[in-house]
PASEKE-126350 format. One record per residue (C-alpha): chain; x, z, y; residue in three letters. Coordinates in steps of 0.05 Angstrom, whole numbers, plus 32768, in hexadecimal, padded with zeros to 4 digits. Each point is the difference from the previous one (the first is absolute). Layout:
N
+-------+------+------+------+-----+
| chain |   px |   pz |   py | res |
+-------+------+------+------+-----+
|     A |    X |    Z |    Y | ala |
...
+-------+------+------+------+-----+
***
This chain:
475
+-------+------+------+------+-----+
| chain |   px |   pz |   py | res |
+-------+------+------+------+-----+
|     A | 8963 | 810B | 809A | unk |
|     A | 803D | 8030 | 801C | unk |
|     A | 801A | 7FB6 | 8029 | unk |
|     A | 7FBD | 7FF7 | 801B | unk |
|     A | 7FF7 | 8046 | 801B | unk |
|     A | 8046 | 7FF8 | 801D | unk |
|     A | 7FF3 | 7FBF | 801D | unk |
|     A | 7FC2 | 801B | 8025 | unk |
|     A | 801F | 803E | 801E | unk |
|     A | 8039 | 7FD0 | 801D | unk |
|     A | 7FCD | 7FDA | 8019 | unk |
|     A | 7FDB | 8037 | 801E | unk |
|     A | 8043 | 8020 | 8023 | unk |
|     A | 800F | 7FB7 | 8017 | unk |
|     A | 7FBB | 7FF4 | 8020 | unk |
|     A | 8005 | 804A | 8020 | unk |
|     A | 803D | 7FEE | 8019 | unk |
|     A | 7FED | 7FE0 | 803F | unk |
|     A | 7FCB | 803C | 801B | unk |
|     A | 803E | 802B | 7FF2 | unk |
|     A | 802C | 7FDE | 8029 | unk |
|     A | 7FCC | 7FFB | 8036 | unk |
|     A | 7FF6 | 8045 | 7FFC | unk |
|     A | 8047 | 800B | 800B | unk |
|     A | 8000 | 7FD6 | 8037 | unk |
|     A | 7FC2 | 8013 | 801E | unk |
|     A | 7FFD | 804C | 7FFF | unk |
|     A | 8049 | 8008 | 802F | unk |
|     A | 7FDB | 7FCF | 8030 | unk |
|     A | 7FC5 | 802F | 7FFD | unk |
|     A | 8025 | 8041 | 8012 | unk |
|     A | 802A | 7FDD | 8035 | unk |
|     A | 7FBE | 7FE4 | 8021 | unk |
|     A | 7FDA | 8045 | 7FF7 | unk |
|     A | 8036 | 802D | 8013 | unk |
|     A | 8037 | 7FDF | 802F | unk |
|     A | 7FD1 | 7FC6 | 8019 | unk |
|     A | 8036 | 7FD2 | 7FE6 | unk |
|     A | 7FE8 | 7FC1 | 7FE5 | unk |
|     A | 8020 | 7FB9 | 7FE4 | unk |
|     A | 7FFE | 7FBB | 8030 | unk |
|     A | 7FF0 | 7FC7 | 7FEB | unk |
|     A | 804D | 7FF4 | 7FE4 | unk |
|     A | 7FEB | 8027 | 7FC5 | unk |
|     A | 7FD5 | 7FC5 | 7FEB | unk |
|     A | 8043 | 7FDA | 7FFC | unk |
|     A | 8024 | 8033 | 7FDA | unk |
|     A | 7FCE | 8006 | 7FCC | unk |
|     A | 7FF5 | 7FB1 | 7FFC | unk |
|     A | 8044 | 7FF9 | 7FF7 | unk |
|     A | 8009 | 8038 | 7FC5 | unk |
|     A | 7FC0 | 7FE0 | 7FDD | unk |
|     A | 801E | 7FBB | 8000 | unk |
|     A | 803F | 801C | 7FDC | unk |
|     A | 7FDD | 8025 | 7FCF | unk |
|     A | 7FD7 | 7FC4 | 7FEF | unk |
|     A | 8042 | 7FDA | 7FF9 | unk |
|     A | 8015 | 8036 | 7FD0 | unk |
|     A | 7FC5 | 7FE3 | 7FC6 | unk |
|     A | 8024 | 7FC2 | 7FF8 | unk |
|     A | 8045 | 8015 | 8009 | unk |
|     A | 8011 | 8041 | 7FE9 | unk |
|     A | 8049 | 7FFF | 8017 | unk |
|     A | 7FE6 | 8008 | 8047 | unk |
|     A | 7FEF | 8045 | 7FF1 | unk |
|     A | 8036 | 8024 | 8016 | unk |
|     A | 8006 | 7FDA | 8042 | unk |
|     A | 7FB3 | 8007 | 800A | unk |
|     A | 800E | 804E | 7FF5 | unk |
|     A | 8037 | 7FFD | 8031 | unk |
|     A | 7FD8 | 7FDF | 8038 | unk |
|     A | 7FCB | 8035 | 7FF7 | unk |
|     A | 802C | 8032 | 8005 | unk |
|     A | 8021 | 7FDF | 803D | unk |
|     A | 7FBC | 7FF6 | 8021 | unk |
|     A | 7FEA | 8049 | 7FF1 | unk |
|     A | 8043 | 801C | 8022 | unk |
|     A | 7FF8 | 7FD9 | 803B | unk |
|     A | 7FB7 | 8013 | 800A | unk |
|     A | 800F | 8047 | 7FF2 | unk |
|     A | 803A | 7FFF | 8034 | unk |
|     A | 7FD8 | 7FE0 | 8039 | unk |
|     A | 7FC6 | 8035 | 7FED | unk |
|     A | 803B | 8034 | 8009 | unk |
|     A | 8015 | 7FE5 | 8040 | unk |
|     A | 7FC4 | 7FFE | 801D | unk |
|     A | 7FEE | 8045 | 7FF3 | unk |
|     A | 803B | 801E | 8014 | unk |
|     A | 8000 | 7FD3 | 803E | unk |
|     A | 7FB8 | 8017 | 8017 | unk |
|     A | 7FFC | 8047 | 7FE6 | unk |
|     A | 8014 | 8018 | 8049 | unk |
|     A | 8012 | 7FE2 | 8047 | unk |
|     A | 7FCB | 7FE1 | 8013 | unk |
|     A | 7FD9 | 8018 | 803E | unk |
|     A | 7FCC | 7FE8 | 803A | unk |
|     A | 7FDB | 800F | 803A | unk |
|     A | 7FD6 | 7FE3 | 8030 | unk |
|     A | 7FFA | 7FF4 | 8047 | unk |
|     A | 7FBC | 8005 | 8006 | unk |
|     A | 7FC7 | 8014 | 803E | unk |
|     A | 7FD9 | 803A | 7FEC | unk |
|     A | 7FC3 | 7FDB | 801C | unk |
|     A | 7FDF | 7FB7 | 7FFB | unk |
|     A | 7FBD | 7FDB | 800B | unk |
|     A | 7FD0 | 7FEA | 7FD1 | unk |
|     A | 8006 | 7FB3 | 7FF2 | unk |
|     A | 8046 | 7FFE | 802C | unk |
|     A | 803D | 7FE9 | 7FE4 | unk |
|     A | 8039 | 8033 | 8004 | unk |
|     A | 8045 | 7FF6 | 7FFB | unk |
|     A | 8035 | 8033 | 7FE2 | unk |
|     A | 8042 | 7FFC | 7FE2 | unk |
|     A | 800C | 801A | 7FB6 | unk |
|     A | 804D | 8010 | 7FF5 | unk |
|     A | 801E | 8002 | 7FBD | unk |
|     A | 8043 | 8020 | 7FF2 | unk |
|     A | 8031 | 7FF3 | 7FC5 | unk |
|     A | 802F | 8037 | 7FEE | unk |
|     A | 800A | 7FF1 | 7FB6 | unk |
|     A | 8044 | 7FDB | 7FE7 | unk |
|     A | 7FE0 | 7FB6 | 7FF7 | unk |
|     A | 7FDA | 7FD4 | 8021 | unk |
|     A | 7FB2 | 8004 | 7FFB | unk |
|     A | 7FD9 | 7FBE | 7FF5 | unk |
|     A | 7FB3 | 7FF6 | 7FFF | unk |
|     A | 7FC9 | 8013 | 802D | unk |
|     A | 7FE0 | 8034 | 8029 | unk |
|     A | 7FB7 | 8010 | 8014 | unk |
|     A | 7FDC | 8039 | 8024 | unk |
|     A | 7FC9 | 802E | 7FE7 | unk |
|     A | 7FC4 | 7FF0 | 8026 | unk |
|     A | 7FB8 | 801B | 8000 | unk |
|     A | 7FCC | 7FDA | 7FE1 | unk |
|     A | 7FE1 | 7FED | 8041 | unk |
|     A | 803D | 7FE2 | 801F | unk |
|     A | 8023 | 7FB8 | 8000 | unk |
|     A | 804A | 7FF4 | 7FFA | unk |
|     A | 8025 | 7FC0 | 8017 | unk |
|     A | 8025 | 7FFA | 7FDC | unk |
|     A | 7FED | 801A | 7FBF | unk |
|     A | 804F | 8010 | 7FED | unk |
|     A | 8040 | 7FEC | 801B | unk |
|     A | 803A | 7FE7 | 7FD5 | unk |
|     A | 8034 | 8030 | 7FF7 | unk |
|     A | 804E | 7FF5 | 8001 | unk |
|     A | 8027 | 803E | 800F | unk |
|     A | 804D | 800E | 7FFA | unk |
|     A | 801C | 803B | 7FF0 | unk |
|     A | 8004 | 8039 | 8038 | unk |
|     A | 7FD8 | 7FD9 | 802F | unk |
|     A | 7FB3 | 7FFE | 8014 | unk |
|     A | 7FCF | 7FCA | 8013 | unk |
|     A | 7FC7 | 8005 | 8039 | unk |
|     A | 7FC4 | 7FD5 | 7FEC | unk |
|     A | 7FC5 | 7FF4 | 8035 | unk |
|     A | 7FBE | 800B | 7FE9 | unk |
|     A | 7FBA | 7FEE | 801A | unk |
|     A | 7FC3 | 8020 | 7FE6 | unk |
|     A | 7FB9 | 8000 | 8019 | unk |
|     A | 7FD0 | 803C | 7FF6 | unk |
|     A | 7FB4 | 7FEC | 7FEE | unk |
|     A | 7FEC | 8048 | 8001 | unk |
|     A | 7FFE | 803B | 802F | unk |
|     A | 8017 | 803F | 7FE3 | unk |
|     A | 803E | 802A | 7FF3 | unk |
|     A | 8030 | 7FE1 | 7FCA | unk |
|     A | 803D | 8015 | 7FE0 | unk |
|     A | 803A | 7FCB | 7FEB | unk |
|     A | 801F | 8026 | 7FC5 | unk |
|     A | 8035 | 7FD5 | 7FDC | unk |
|     A | 802C | 7FC0 | 8009 | unk |
|     A | 8004 | 7FD4 | 7FC1 | unk |
|     A | 803A | 7FE2 | 7FE9 | unk |
|     A | 800E | 7FCD | 7FC7 | unk |
|     A | 8042 | 7FFA | 7FEB | unk |
|     A | 801E | 7FC8 | 7FD6 | unk |
|     A | 803E | 800A | 7FD5 | unk |
|     A | 803F | 7FE3 | 8007 | unk |
|     A | 7FF5 | 7FC8 | 7FCA | unk |
|     A | 7FBA | 7FFB | 800C | unk |
|     A | 7FE1 | 801D | 7FBA | unk |
|     A | 7FE8 | 8046 | 801D | unk |
|     A | 7FD5 | 8004 | 8044 | unk |
|     A | 7FEF | 804B | 800E | unk |
|     A | 7FC7 | 8018 | 8028 | unk |
|     A | 8018 | 803D | 8035 | unk |
|     A | 7FD0 | 802D | 8029 | unk |
|     A | 801D | 8020 | 803D | unk |
|     A | 7FDE | 8039 | 8023 | unk |
|     A | 7FF8 | 7FEE | 804D | unk |
|     A | 7FC1 | 8027 | 8014 | unk |
|     A | 7FE7 | 7FE8 | 8046 | unk |
|     A | 7FBD | 800C | 801D | unk |
|     A | 7FDC | 7FCD | 802A | unk |
|     A | 7FBA | 800F | 8024 | unk |
|     A | 7FD7 | 7FC2 | 800F | unk |
|     A | 7FD9 | 7FFD | 803F | unk |
|     A | 7FC8 | 7FD0 | 8013 | unk |
|     A | 8015 | 7FC4 | 8027 | unk |
|     A | 8014 | 8018 | 8043 | unk |
|     A | 8017 | 7FBB | 8017 | unk |
|     A | 7FB7 | 7FFC | 801A | unk |
|     A | 8011 | 8035 | 8035 | unk |
|     A | 8039 | 7FDD | 801C | unk |
|     A | 7FDE | 7FBD | 8002 | unk |
|     A | 7FC6 | 8028 | 802A | unk |
|     A | 8034 | 801B | 8034 | unk |
|     A | 8028 | 7FC0 | 8007 | unk |
|     A | 7FB9 | 7FD9 | 800A | unk |
|     A | 7FE2 | 8037 | 8033 | unk |
|     A | 803D | 7FF8 | 8025 | unk |
|     A | 7FF9 | 7FB7 | 8009 | unk |
|     A | 7FB7 | 8006 | 8007 | unk |
|     A | 7FF6 | 7FCD | 7FC5 | unk |
|     A | 7FD2 | 8039 | 7FD5 | unk |
|     A | 7FCB | 7FC8 | 7FF7 | unk |
|     A | 8033 | 7FDE | 7FC9 | unk |
|     A | 7FED | 803C | 7FD3 | unk |
|     A | 7FB9 | 7FFF | 8015 | unk |
|     A | 8000 | 8037 | 802B | unk |
|     A | 7FCA | 7FF1 | 803D | unk |
|     A | 8008 | 8021 | 8045 | unk |
|     A | 7FCA | 802D | 8013 | unk |
|     A | 7FEF | 8009 | 804A | unk |
|     A | 7FFA | 804B | 800C | unk |
|     A | 7FBF | 801A | 801E | unk |
|     A | 8007 | 802B | 803C | unk |
|     A | 8043 | 8016 | 801F | unk |
|     A | 8021 | 8021 | 7FC6 | unk |
|     A | 804A | 7FF2 | 801C | unk |
|     A | 7FEF | 8026 | 8038 | unk |
|     A | 803D | 803B | 8013 | unk |
|     A | 7FE8 | 803F | 7FE7 | unk |
|     A | 8037 | 802F | 8009 | unk |
|     A | 804A | 8012 | 7FFC | unk |
|     A | 8023 | 8023 | 7FCD | unk |
|     A | 8041 | 8017 | 7FDB | unk |
|     A | 801F | 7FC7 | 7FD8 | unk |
|     A | 7FFD | 800A | 7FB4 | unk |
|     A | 802F | 7FD1 | 7FCE | unk |
|     A | 7FCA | 7FD0 | 7FE9 | unk |
|     A | 7FE6 | 7FEE | 8040 | unk |
|     A | 800D | 7FB8 | 801D | unk |
|     A | 803A | 8003 | 8030 | unk |
|     A | 7FDF | 7FD0 | 8031 | unk |
|     A | 7FC8 | 8036 | 800A | unk |
|     A | 803B | 802F | 8024 | unk |
|     A | 7FF2 | 800E | 8048 | unk |
|     A | 8044 | 7FFE | 801E | unk |
|     A | 7FF1 | 801B | 803F | unk |
|     A | 7FDD | 8040 | 7FE3 | unk |
|     A | 8038 | 8005 | 7FD4 | unk |
|     A | 802E | 8001 | 8038 | unk |
|     A | 7FD8 | 8032 | 8024 | unk |
|     A | 7FFA | 802D | 7FC8 | unk |
|     A | 8042 | 7FEF | 7FE0 | unk |
|     A | 7FDC | 7FFA | 7FBB | unk |
|     A | 7FE4 | 7FC0 | 7FDE | unk |
|     A | 7FBB | 7FF9 | 8014 | unk |
|     A | 7FCF | 7FCD | 7FEA | unk |
|     A | 7FC0 | 7FE0 | 8017 | unk |
|     A | 7FCB | 800A | 7FD3 | unk |
|     A | 7FC2 | 7FD1 | 8004 | unk |
|     A | 7FBA | 8006 | 7FE5 | unk |
|     A | 800C | 7FD2 | 7FC2 | unk |
|     A | 803B | 8030 | 7FEB | unk |
|     A | 7FC5 | 8033 | 7FE8 | unk |
|     A | 800E | 8015 | 7FC1 | unk |
|     A | 7FC8 | 7FE4 | 7FD0 | unk |
|     A | 7FFF | 800A | 7FB7 | unk |
|     A | 8002 | 7FCE | 7FC7 | unk |
|     A | 7FFF | 8010 | 7FB8 | unk |
|     A | 8003 | 7FD3 | 7FC3 | unk |
|     A | 7FDE | 8014 | 7FC2 | unk |
|     A | 8023 | 7FD3 | 7FC6 | unk |
|     A | 7FD4 | 7FFF | 7FC6 | unk |
|     A | 8035 | 800A | 7FC1 | unk |
|     A | 7FCC | 7FF4 | 7FD4 | unk |
|     A | 7FE6 | 7FCD | 7FCC | unk |
|     A | 7FE5 | 7FD3 | 8033 | unk |
|     A | 8041 | 7FED | 8019 | unk |
|     A | 8021 | 7FE9 | 7FBD | unk |
|     A | 7FEB | 7FBE | 8010 | unk |
|     A | 803E | 7FCF | 8012 | unk |
|     A | 8001 | 7FC7 | 8037 | unk |
|     A | 8046 | 7FD3 | 8005 | unk |
|     A | 8028 | 8033 | 7FD1 | unk |
|     A | 7FE9 | 803C | 8021 | unk |
|     A | 7FD1 | 8037 | 7FEF | unk |
|     A | 7FC3 | 8009 | 803A | unk |
|     A | 801F | 8041 | 800D | unk |
|     A | 8045 | 7FE0 | 8014 | unk |
|     A | 7FDC | 7FD4 | 802F | unk |
|     A | 7FD6 | 803B | 801B | unk |
|     A | 803F | 8026 | 800E | unk |
|     A | 8021 | 7FC8 | 801B | unk |
|     A | 7FCB | 7FF7 | 8030 | unk |
|     A | 7FF3 | 804B | 8015 | unk |
|     A | 8052 | 8007 | 800A | unk |
|     A | 7FF8 | 7FC4 | 8039 | unk |
|     A | 7FCB | 801F | 801A | unk |
|     A | 801E | 8046 | 8007 | unk |
|     A | 8039 | 7FD9 | 801F | unk |
|     A | 7FD6 | 7FDF | 8039 | unk |
|     A | 7FDC | 8045 | 8007 | unk |
|     A | 803D | 802F | 8003 | unk |
|     A | 8016 | 7FC9 | 8039 | unk |
|     A | 7FC0 | 800A | 801F | unk |
|     A | 800E | 804C | 8004 | unk |
|     A | 7FCC | 8013 | 7FC7 | unk |
|     A | 800B | 8035 | 7FD4 | unk |
|     A | 7FFA | 7FDE | 7FB1 | unk |
|     A | 7FF1 | 8020 | 7FC1 | unk |
|     A | 7FF7 | 7FF1 | 7FBB | unk |
|     A | 7FD8 | 801D | 7FBD | unk |
|     A | 8010 | 7FDD | 7FC0 | unk |
|     A | 7FCD | 8013 | 7FC2 | unk |
|     A | 7FE1 | 7FEC | 7FC2 | unk |
|     A | 7FDF | 802E | 7FD0 | unk |
|     A | 802D | 803C | 802A | unk |
|     A | 8022 | 8004 | 8040 | unk |
|     A | 8042 | 7FE2 | 7FFD | unk |
|     A | 8020 | 8003 | 8044 | unk |
|     A | 7FEA | 8012 | 8047 | unk |
|     A | 8023 | 7FF6 | 8040 | unk |
|     A | 7FE6 | 8023 | 8042 | unk |
|     A | 7FF9 | 7FD3 | 8033 | unk |
|     A | 803B | 8005 | 802F | unk |
|     A | 801A | 7FCE | 8038 | unk |
|     A | 8053 | 7FEC | 8004 | unk |
|     A | 8024 | 7FD1 | 7FE3 | unk |
|     A | 8012 | 8035 | 7FC3 | unk |
|     A | 7FBC | 7FFF | 7FEC | unk |
|     A | 800E | 7FB2 | 7FEB | unk |
|     A | 802C | 8017 | 7FCD | unk |
|     A | 7FD1 | 803A | 7FEA | unk |
|     A | 7FD2 | 7FD0 | 7FF4 | unk |
|     A | 802B | 7FD1 | 7FD6 | unk |
|     A | 8019 | 803C | 7FD1 | unk |
|     A | 7FBD | 8019 | 7FF0 | unk |
|     A | 7FE3 | 7FB8 | 7FEB | unk |
|     A | 803B | 7FD8 | 7FE6 | unk |
|     A | 7FF9 | 8028 | 7FB9 | unk |
|     A | 7FB4 | 7FFA | 7FFE | unk |
|     A | 7FE2 | 7FD4 | 7FC5 | unk |
|     A | 7FBE | 7FE8 | 7FEC | unk |
|     A | 7FE5 | 802C | 7FCA | unk |
|     A | 7FC9 | 7FED | 7FC9 | unk |
|     A | 7FD6 | 8041 | 801D | unk |
|     A | 7FB9 | 8005 | 801A | unk |
|     A | 8013 | 8012 | 804E | unk |
|     A | 7FE0 | 803F | 8017 | unk |
|     A | 7FEB | 7FF1 | 8044 | unk |
|     A | 7FD7 | 803E | 8005 | unk |
|     A | 8047 | 802B | 7FF9 | unk |
|     A | 8024 | 7FD1 | 8030 | unk |
|     A | 7FC9 | 8006 | 803E | unk |
|     A | 8000 | 8050 | 7FF0 | unk |
|     A | 8050 | 8006 | 800C | unk |
|     A | 7FF3 | 7FCA | 803A | unk |
|     A | 7FC7 | 802E | 801D | unk |
|     A | 8028 | 8044 | 7FF2 | unk |
|     A | 804A | 7FE5 | 801F | unk |
|     A | 7FE9 | 7FD0 | 8038 | unk |
|     A | 7FCB | 8021 | 8032 | unk |
|     A | 800F | 7FCF | 803F | unk |
|     A | 7FDE | 7FC2 | 8006 | unk |
|     A | 8027 | 7FCA | 7FD8 | unk |
|     A | 7FFB | 7FB8 | 7FF5 | unk |
|     A | 7FFC | 8005 | 7FB0 | unk |
|     A | 8016 | 7FC3 | 7FDB | unk |
|     A | 7FE8 | 8000 | 7FB5 | unk |
|     A | 8020 | 7FC8 | 7FE0 | unk |
|     A | 7FE2 | 7FF4 | 7FB8 | unk |
|     A | 7FD8 | 7FCB | 7FDA | unk |
|     A | 7FB9 | 7FFC | 7FE8 | unk |
|     A | 7FF1 | 7FEA | 7FB3 | unk |
|     A | 7FC1 | 801F | 7FEE | unk |
|     A | 7FC6 | 8025 | 801A | unk |
|     A | 801A | 8046 | 7FF5 | unk |
|     A | 8040 | 7FFC | 8027 | unk |
|     A | 7FE1 | 7FD2 | 8039 | unk |
|     A | 7FC3 | 803F | 8007 | unk |
|     A | 803A | 8030 | 8005 | unk |
|     A | 8026 | 7FD6 | 8036 | unk |
|     A | 7FC1 | 7FF9 | 8026 | unk |
|     A | 7FE6 | 804A | 7FFB | unk |
|     A | 8045 | 801D | 800F | unk |
|     A | 8018 | 7FCA | 803B | unk |
|     A | 7FB8 | 8006 | 8024 | unk |
|     A | 8002 | 804D | 7FFC | unk |
|     A | 8041 | 8006 | 802B | unk |
|     A | 7FDF | 7FCE | 8033 | unk |
|     A | 7FF9 | 8027 | 8048 | unk |
|     A | 8036 | 803C | 7FEE | unk |
|     A | 8031 | 7FC7 | 7FF0 | unk |
|     A | 8006 | 7FB2 | 800B | unk |
|     A | 7FFF | 7FE6 | 7FB5 | unk |
|     A | 801D | 7FBE | 7FED | unk |
|     A | 7FF8 | 7FDE | 7FBC | unk |
|     A | 802A | 7FD3 | 7FE8 | unk |
|     A | 7FE6 | 7FD8 | 7FBF | unk |
|     A | 802D | 7FC8 | 7FE0 | unk |
|     A | 7FE9 | 7FBA | 7FEC | unk |
|     A | 8007 | 7FE9 | 7FB6 | unk |
|     A | 8015 | 7FBF | 8013 | unk |
|     A | 7FF6 | 7FDE | 7FBB | unk |
|     A | 7FB8 | 801D | 8008 | unk |
|     A | 7FF6 | 7FD8 | 8043 | unk |
|     A | 801C | 7FC2 | 7FE0 | unk |
|     A | 7FD3 | 8001 | 7FC6 | unk |
|     A | 7FC4 | 8007 | 8032 | unk |
|     A | 8019 | 7FC7 | 8029 | unk |
|     A | 8016 | 7FD0 | 7FD5 | unk |
|     A | 7FD7 | 8003 | 7FBC | unk |
|     A | 801B | 7FC1 | 7FE5 | unk |
|     A | 7FD9 | 7FD5 | 7FCB | unk |
|     A | 7FE5 | 801C | 7FBE | unk |
|     A | 7FCA | 8034 | 7FED | unk |
|     A | 802D | 8038 | 7FF6 | unk |
|     A | 8027 | 7FF6 | 8043 | unk |
|     A | 7FB5 | 7FFD | 8022 | unk |
|     A | 7FF0 | 803F | 7FE0 | unk |
|     A | 803B | 801F | 8012 | unk |
|     A | 7FFB | 7FED | 804A | unk |
|     A | 7FBF | 801F | 8002 | unk |
|     A | 8012 | 803E | 7FE9 | unk |
|     A | 803D | 8006 | 802D | unk |
|     A | 7FCA | 7FED | 803D | unk |
|     A | 7FD3 | 8038 | 7FEB | unk |
|     A | 803E | 8032 | 7FFD | unk |
|     A | 8011 | 7FEA | 804B | unk |
|     A | 7FBB | 8007 | 8013 | unk |
|     A | 7FFC | 8046 | 7FE8 | unk |
|     A | 8048 | 8011 | 8027 | unk |
|     A | 7FE5 | 7FE7 | 803C | unk |
|     A | 7FC9 | 802D | 7FFA | unk |
|     A | 802B | 8037 | 7FF9 | unk |
|     A | 8027 | 7FEF | 803C | unk |
|     A | 7FC0 | 7FF6 | 802D | unk |
|     A | 7FEE | 804B | 7FE6 | unk |
|     A | 8040 | 801C | 8016 | unk |
|     A | 7FFD | 7FDD | 8043 | unk |
|     A | 7FB5 | 8017 | 800C | unk |
|     A | 8020 | 8047 | 7FF4 | unk |
|     A | 8035 | 7FF7 | 8035 | unk |
|     A | 8037 | 7FEF | 7FDD | unk |
|     A | 8033 | 7FC4 | 801A | unk |
|     A | 8010 | 7FD3 | 7FC9 | unk |
|     A | 8037 | 7FD3 | 7FE9 | unk |
|     A | 7FF4 | 7FD0 | 7FCD | unk |
|     A | 8037 | 7FD7 | 7FEF | unk |
|     A | 8029 | 7FDF | 7FC7 | unk |
|     A | 8042 | 8030 | 7FEB | unk |
|     A | 8032 | 7FD6 | 8019 | unk |
|     A | 7FE2 | 7FF4 | 803F | unk |
|     A | 7FF4 | 8049 | 800F | unk |
|     A | 802F | 8010 | 8035 | unk |
|     A | 7FEA | 7FD5 | 8042 | unk |
|     A | 7FB2 | 8015 | 7FF4 | unk |
|     A | 8018 | 804C | 7FFC | unk |
|     A | 8029 | 7FFB | 8040 | unk |
|     A | 7FD1 | 7FDB | 8023 | unk |
|     A | 7FC9 | 8035 | 7FEC | unk |
|     A | 8025 | 8031 | 8019 | unk |
|     A | 8016 | 7FDE | 8040 | unk |
|     A | 7FBA | 7FF0 | 800E | unk |
|     A | 7FEA | 804D | 7FF5 | unk |
|     A | 8033 | 8012 | 8035 | unk |
|     A | 7FEB | 7FCD | 802F | unk |
|     A | 7FB5 | 8014 | 7FFA | unk |
|     A | 8017 | 804D | 8004 | unk |
|     A | 7FCF | 8015 | 7FBF | unk |
|     A | 8031 | 8037 | 7FF3 | unk |
+-------+------+------+------+-----+
***
């Protein structure tokens, strides 16, 4: 009876031994990972496999027990010393910094340098990667690292921001491998830089280049013949910093001993105000960008053209409240104000308050202006508000409505395909498009000029509408 009890106790102790050994091994590993960010590498599998095979051999040959114990002790000592050396060599002595511009353009790759300096007493091997916000894409994702003591290395990275706004790059991550390769430690180095991502400004330089070479038709901008003699000389006036140097009258300048420019009738400062809807109507995406992104890019392009024409340009961003307002002004500095006001505006899942936006416009803009409302219509409620408020300012201002098409809906209506379900879907899409076309006709009948196009094709039609308005002197 006692023999049976002793046998059962011994069996239970032996059966619990593997779990005790597992806990003895796993608990230190968990502590290292949780508090010190130190993890075992794949070489640990080799160590554990060797120890396991040696332990199995002791079952058949008890004389190997001492040798296996010595082997296990040696492995534990080697792994422990490797861990200790890694800890001492990476506790302090790593520095990092970036040589990065403070601004970037959405969708455009940007290169910058990342420098890592090692002031420790040993060589650091492993990998390094930068801390990128979620809407960024880095190339490559990480860089291999072999950094001798008292040295530094600079790697060149390329990142592509996929969203506008202000972002903070806070850290640099280093994965350091121990000398024997049994351990790896993940380090965080605080390196904070602020990066502002603006809309794509490449289109502005492209426009300027094509304008100088008379090739604007390549981007869809039409030449519009001006009615009347709006390029006739009007008067002489003092030169200002934003004037075109080609309009300087050198004879008058020499006579007055003061820079003097010729002003023409076309230089009369007309006013252009963009009203950007930042509500739920602009949350849809096309070609990887939201409708608001497309509208903002086209607005900045038209603002650049209008400022070059000598007009004053302003901007009003709104959703359920007023987010930003830039009063209409001329000059090159106004372009920077518009960019700063719009680069961190994002579509919000709220209902836009057109009443507040047009009331704010009425209180802050008394002079006749070309008011460009960029929005979308989805249902009868918001369509009725767009028709009412744009129609009501006709006469005091020149309203221009910009409605962005849903390409998928147009494709569904134009190419229904086979099958009953596809035909029903095409019928519904056609009915919505007919309703949308009726809304556009209602706006036109109330004196609103319309730009109805796809989001990724908005820039050229919007610029053409502006040039046509200028040519016909509608302002």
